[in-house]
C-alpha angles and dihedrals in degrees: 000000000000124000090247092054091049091050092049093050092049089051092051092049091051092050090051092049092049091049090051092050093048092049091051091049089054091048091050092051090048090054090053091045095049094046089053090056097043117109110248113258136192128193112269136158125183094174092127120127100169132031118195114221108213117184113200137185136193134220090257100032129049137162113282088222115355096185092051092048092050094050093047097044097041090081095047095065091010104238105218097212100038128086119257111219121196124353118344119260115277087236126017123204092231092053092046094055092043091055100042092045092049090241095310098110121036111140126190116237114218127185106233111251089347086276121215089186136021125268110262113229124210097230132059121254091256092061093061096035100046116127123218124257094355091300099180105178097116093173098062129052110225116190112238093017107054117073096347092186096044092108090066091060096069091040091052090048094051091045092052092046091050097044092049090049091241089120124038106211092197089058090046091051092052090045092050090056088071105021133025112255113231137189133189110201112203114200128191102243137082096253126250100274090052102038092040086220113137088206093057120095116263114227106251145155133213125205106193118024131157130206140133089017095299134107113223148158124227145174136199116216132173116248092249097043118150121245089249092056093049091049088050094052092046085054087062090049090062094044107268121143133237107257100183133093097034120158093250094065094228095136094112092054099043106092107207139103086239089064090053090231097128143306095297139137117286120254114275089243089055089052089050091050089054092047091244085125120046130223092259090060093060124077114204123188110243128218113299092000106144105167139028141160117213145157115244122200127209122273092234095067136057121223117169116236091009124114117254098158135035118202120194118184116222103168131344107306092358115107144166111230120199124195138163121234122187133184102204122135092266096047093103110214096358090070093107101044111128098223127035119197142073119340118197116196125191108208130185110194089189088072096062110122103248095208101048145030091258112118101157094116089060089074106083098170143352123204131185128201143165094183124022135326140181125207129188131198112177106309092340118102125190122194121192121183127181111221095182139338144184136165092284102051146334129232115221141191110207124185136166136180120248100225096107093034090050091049090050095047092044089048091056091047091049091051090048093048093046091048091050094047092050091051091045093051091047094054093042088055091050089046093052092047091052090046090051091050091050092049091050089048091050092047092051092044095050095041 
């Protein structure tokens, strides 16, 4: 091989390496770019067909009147294998979820073993309800501090049910292969936020628990829990987050059962997380898009290929969400909301608590309008104007400046350019060194 051939081959290899590096740099920037314009998601799963109702009692706490409780509460769920006494509940939990999910989630509630009496647990109420280190804030659930032994409650229940042959774990395992197994544990006390007793059990739900070789969801509810509270805890059982108690005091404006405001429709983003809304029902602002006009439909109905949620990226994992709430006679569970109109929610998914189902700190701001509003976050400005509205839909003009978007896009391009220049300089240096070595070799050879 001649010196010229060797030099040419080295040059070709360097060009190929540089092309590979540049292509990977472009791919890396595309990944950043695409993640910035991906709608925020959380893990959810509403694949639950049956929820077992399991009443429990403790050595020092029992139901005041179990038969009366069962008859009164059987209509609230309703419990499929329990008698309904008197007139049916004005709203049942099964019906509520069937309506707000557009028929996609409508579990059956079954009293475990058709119980004529509660399951007796081996520990007193205070064992399961004890808070850590004298944590005395009975109004707010704090992961790792509230009810530190609460996880043993569901495990004790499953163990008792399995050992007494009430529950066949092999059947449960085969059932869990197709549908998530779920339990609602009903306990005979008021619940910590209502009794103000730090040794009482806090109402709570868990989305993704493991034990005895099965994956399951569960909730703990007091025996006299309201329908709204039960709906809220079932929301946890399918993966939704607490949206109350955040530091921005927006609870009263955030219309969702997960904000504990009332028995209302879920947020449109929550319906999207649960796949009750499809991708084609969400409008997301694209890169460099600064203005659009669109028709937005209410969150209480489902119309295929029509927009029910607008998502506007601000920074990575920070978004404006826009939805339409109405209180007309056919608005299902939004009938009693005080203000119909456009609700704009500023959400920061980075603020979700990684160790619990609390997501209240994600909600940075909530605005309401029936006319026009302007919101600012840093150098980013969002303008929303209602052109016309009625009970069926609302027509919007939405605009935003490009300062932050431009900074973001330019930042990615700068990173890409810098990365490319560094690689280019590196290979030029290697190329020059090799060229120098070849020239020295030629000089020595010829001389």
